[in-house]
C-alpha positions as CSV (number, residue, x, y, z in Angstrom):
1,X,0.0,0.0,0.0
2,X,1.3,3.5,-0.8
3,X,2.0,5.9,2.1
4,X,1.4,9.6,2.2
5,X,3.5,11.6,4.6
6,X,1.4,14.5,5.8
7,X,0.9,17.6,8.0
8,X,-2.7,17.5,9.0
9,X,-3.9,20.8,7.6
10,X,-1.6,21.1,4.6
11,X,-3.7,21.9,1.5
12,X,-1.0,20.4,-0.8
13,X,-1.4,17.1,0.9
14,X,-5.1,17.2,0.6
15,X,-4.7,17.8,-3.2
16,X,-3.1,14.4,-3.3
17,X,-5.4,12.5,-1.0
18,X,-8.5,13.9,-2.7
19,X,-7.3,12.4,-6.0
20,X,-6.6,9.1,-4.2
21,X,-10.1,9.1,-2.7
22,X,-11.7,10.0,-6.0
23,X,-10.0,7.1,-7.7
24,X,-10.7,4.8,-4.7
25,X,-7.0,4.0,-4.3
26,X,-6.0,2.5,-0.9
27,X,-3.4,4.4,1.0
28,X,-2.2,5.1,4.5
29,X,-1.1,8.4,6.1
30,X,1.7,9.2,8.5
31,X,1.5,12.6,10.1
32,X,4.5,14.6,11.1
33,X,5.1,17.9,12.9
34,X,6.5,20.6,10.7
35,X,7.9,22.3,13.7
36,X,9.8,19.2,14.8
37,X,10.5,17.2,11.6
38,X,11.8,13.7,12.3
39,X,15.3,12.9,11.0
40,X,14.0,10.1,8.8
41,X,11.8,12.6,7.0
42,X,14.6,15.1,6.4
43,X,16.8,12.3,5.0
44,X,14.2,11.3,2.4
45,X,12.5,14.6,1.5
46,X,14.7,16.7,-0.9
47,X,12.8,19.9,-0.1
48,X,11.9,19.2,3.5
49,X,8.2,19.6,2.7
50,X,5.0,17.6,2.6
51,X,3.4,15.7,0.9
52,X,5.6,12.8,0.2
53,X,4.3,9.7,-1.5
54,X,6.2,6.5,-0.8
55,X,5.4,3.8,-3.3
56,X,5.0,0.2,-2.5
57,X,8.5,-0.4,-3.8
58,X,9.8,2.3,-1.4
59,X,10.5,5.1,-3.9
60,X,9.9,8.5,-2.4
61,X,8.1,11.1,-4.5
62,X,7.8,14.8,-3.6
63,X,6.0,17.9,-4.8
64,X,2.3,17.6,-5.0
65,X,2.0,18.4,-8.8
66,X,4.5,15.7,-9.6
67,X,2.7,13.2,-7.3
68,X,-0.6,13.9,-8.9
69,X,0.9,13.3,-12.4
70,X,2.4,10.0,-11.1
71,X,-1.0,8.9,-9.7
72,X,-2.6,9.7,-13.1
73,X,0.0,7.7,-14.9
74,X,-0.3,4.5,-12.9
75,X,-4.0,4.5,-12.2
76,X,-7.0,5.0,-14.7
77,X,-7.8,8.7,-15.2
78,X,-11.0,10.2,-13.9
79,X,-11.8,11.2,-17.5
80,X,-10.5,8.7,-20.1
81,X,-9.4,9.4,-23.7
82,X,-8.5,13.0,-23.2
83,X,-6.3,14.6,-25.9
84,X,-2.9,16.0,-24.9
85,X,-4.3,19.5,-25.3
86,X,-7.2,18.8,-22.9
87,X,-4.9,17.3,-20.3
88,X,-2.7,20.4,-20.6
89,X,-5.6,22.7,-20.1
90,X,-6.8,20.7,-17.0
91,X,-3.3,21.0,-15.5
92,X,-3.3,24.7,-16.1
93,X,-6.7,25.2,-14.5
94,X,-5.6,23.0,-11.6
95,X,-2.5,25.0,-11.2
96,X,-4.5,28.2,-10.9
97,X,-6.0,26.6,-7.8
98,X,-2.8,25.2,-6.2
99,X,-0.8,28.3,-6.6
100,X,-3.4,30.1,-4.5
101,X,-3.3,27.6,-1.6
102,X,-0.7,29.6,0.3
103,X,-2.6,32.8,-0.5
104,X,-5.7,31.4,1.2
105,X,-3.6,30.2,4.2
106,X,-2.1,33.6,4.6
107,X,-5.4,35.4,4.3
108,X,-7.0,33.1,6.9
109,X,-4.2,33.9,9.4
110,X,-4.7,37.7,9.0
111,X,-4.7,39.6,12.3
112,X,-7.1,42.3,11.2
113,X,-9.7,43.1,8.5
114,X,-7.4,45.3,6.4
115,X,-4.8,42.5,6.3
116,X,-7.5,40.0,5.4
117,X,-8.8,42.1,2.5
118,X,-5.3,42.8,1.2
119,X,-4.2,39.2,1.4
120,X,-7.4,38.0,-0.3
121,X,-6.7,40.2,-3.4
122,X,-4.9,37.4,-5.3
123,X,-7.5,34.9,-4.3
124,X,-10.3,37.1,-5.7
125,X,-8.4,37.5,-8.9
126,X,-8.3,33.7,-9.3
127,X,-12.0,33.4,-8.2
128,X,-13.0,35.9,-10.9
129,X,-11.1,34.0,-13.5
130,X,-12.6,30.6,-12.7
131,X,-16.0,32.1,-12.3
132,X,-15.9,33.2,-15.9
133,X,-14.9,29.7,-17.0
134,X,-17.6,27.8,-15.1
135,X,-20.8,26.7,-17.0
136,X,-24.1,25.4,-15.8
137,X,-23.0,21.8,-15.1
138,X,-22.3,20.8,-11.6
139,X,-18.6,20.2,-12.3
140,X,-16.0,22.0,-14.3
141,X,-16.1,19.6,-17.2
142,X,-19.8,18.7,-17.1
143,X,-21.3,15.9,-15.0
144,X,-18.0,14.0,-14.4
145,X,-15.4,14.9,-11.7
146,X,-12.1,15.9,-13.1
147,X,-8.7,16.9,-11.7
148,X,-9.7,20.5,-11.9
149,X,-12.6,20.0,-9.6
150,X,-10.3,18.2,-7.1
151,X,-7.7,21.0,-7.1
152,X,-10.3,23.7,-6.4
153,X,-12.1,21.5,-3.9
154,X,-9.3,22.1,-1.5
155,X,-9.8,25.9,-1.6
156,X,-13.6,25.8,-1.7
157,X,-13.8,23.3,1.2
158,X,-11.7,25.5,3.4
159,X,-13.8,28.5,2.5
160,X,-16.9,26.6,3.5
161,X,-15.5,25.9,6.9
162,X,-14.6,29.6,7.4
163,X,-18.1,30.6,6.3
164,X,-19.8,28.0,8.6
165,X,-17.9,29.1,11.7
166,X,-17.5,32.8,11.3
167,X,-19.9,33.9,8.6
168,X,-17.1,35.4,6.5
169,X,-17.6,34.2,3.0
170,X,-14.6,34.4,0.6
171,X,-16.8,33.7,-2.4
172,X,-20.0,35.5,-1.6
173,X,-19.9,37.5,-4.8
174,X,-19.4,34.5,-7.1
175,X,-22.7,32.7,-7.8
176,X,-21.2,30.0,-10.1
177,X,-18.4,29.4,-7.7
178,X,-20.9,28.9,-4.8
179,X,-22.9,26.5,-6.9
180,X,-19.7,24.6,-7.7
181,X,-18.7,24.6,-4.0
182,X,-22.1,23.1,-3.1
183,X,-21.8,20.3,-5.7
184,X,-18.3,19.4,-4.7
185,X,-19.3,19.3,-1.0
186,X,-22.0,16.8,-1.8
187,X,-19.3,14.4,-3.1
188,X,-18.0,14.1,0.5
189,X,-14.5,13.9,-0.9
190,X,-13.3,16.9,1.2
191,X,-14.1,15.2,4.4
192,X,-12.8,11.8,3.3
193,X,-9.5,13.2,2.1
194,X,-9.0,15.5,5.1
195,X,-8.8,13.0,7.9
196,X,-10.7,12.6,11.2
197,X,-9.3,15.5,13.2
198,X,-8.8,17.9,10.3
199,X,-11.6,20.4,11.1
200,X,-10.5,20.7,14.8
201,X,-6.9,21.3,13.8
202,X,-7.9,23.7,11.1
203,X,-10.1,25.8,13.5
204,X,-7.4,25.8,16.2
205,X,-4.9,27.3,13.8
206,X,-6.9,29.6,11.6
207,X,-9.6,30.6,14.0
208,X,-7.4,31.2,17.0
209,X,-7.8,34.4,19.1
210,X,-4.9,36.1,17.3
211,X,-6.6,36.0,13.9
212,X,-9.3,38.4,12.7
213,X,-11.5,35.5,11.7
214,X,-11.0,33.9,15.2
215,X,-12.0,37.2,16.8
216,X,-15.2,37.1,14.7
217,X,-15.8,33.6,16.0
218,X,-15.8,34.9,19.5
219,X,-18.3,37.8,19.3
220,X,-21.8,38.6,18.1
221,X,-21.6,40.1,14.7
222,X,-21.7,43.9,14.4
223,X,-20.8,46.4,11.6
224,X,-17.2,46.3,12.7
225,X,-16.9,42.6,12.3
226,X,-19.0,42.1,9.2
227,X,-18.6,45.1,6.9
228,X,-20.0,45.5,3.5
229,X,-22.3,42.4,3.8
230,X,-19.3,40.1,3.5
231,X,-20.5,38.1,6.4
232,X,-23.9,36.6,7.3
233,X,-26.4,39.0,8.9
234,X,-26.8,36.6,11.8
235,X,-24.6,34.3,13.8
236,X,-24.0,30.8,12.3
237,X,-25.4,27.7,14.0
238,X,-22.0,26.9,15.3
239,X,-22.3,29.8,17.8
240,X,-25.5,28.4,19.3
């Protein structure tokens, strides 16, 4: 069985495990602490980062994009018989998501509203671009899940958690994106690929008291916390 070396809330790891779940590939996960990386990990990870995929033969693969391509090469694709051009386009649309993973992480850790808005600027540029490319179908390429859906699921799933706990909605002005988010949530792939304790760890880190979103979590919403109708007009059910 292949093994994924992971840090519990790393979006790049989830990009890989989401694909494994979608393809129904058996795997196991070993979690490490990025603050105290074990020596064995440093010895086998060329860049000192997660994810790593360790094949059944013991080969160590690194970099999430390379790992995703490897998985697609050795297991049947989600969408068969695509042309080289179609595959290249899918990789490009997927990359538009993955290159914004850290932008989302940084935005979520913002200490105040101004910082949150500034750090969300690149995210909104990507959201505007993908919004224009979405059609009326539930998924990016119609009624069948593709690698593009899975890459964006990582962003949209995290945005859904933020919205559910704080009322702050990163995608409130993107109707197609919200529809896509809902369709992807119904696949349950986000939960399956994230692991049992993911949401608790995510909340502890991104909704701590030293973050703006964490401060919103602690108070009844008012105009200072929810400006410009970005947030819900009432407290989410998680506050009850």
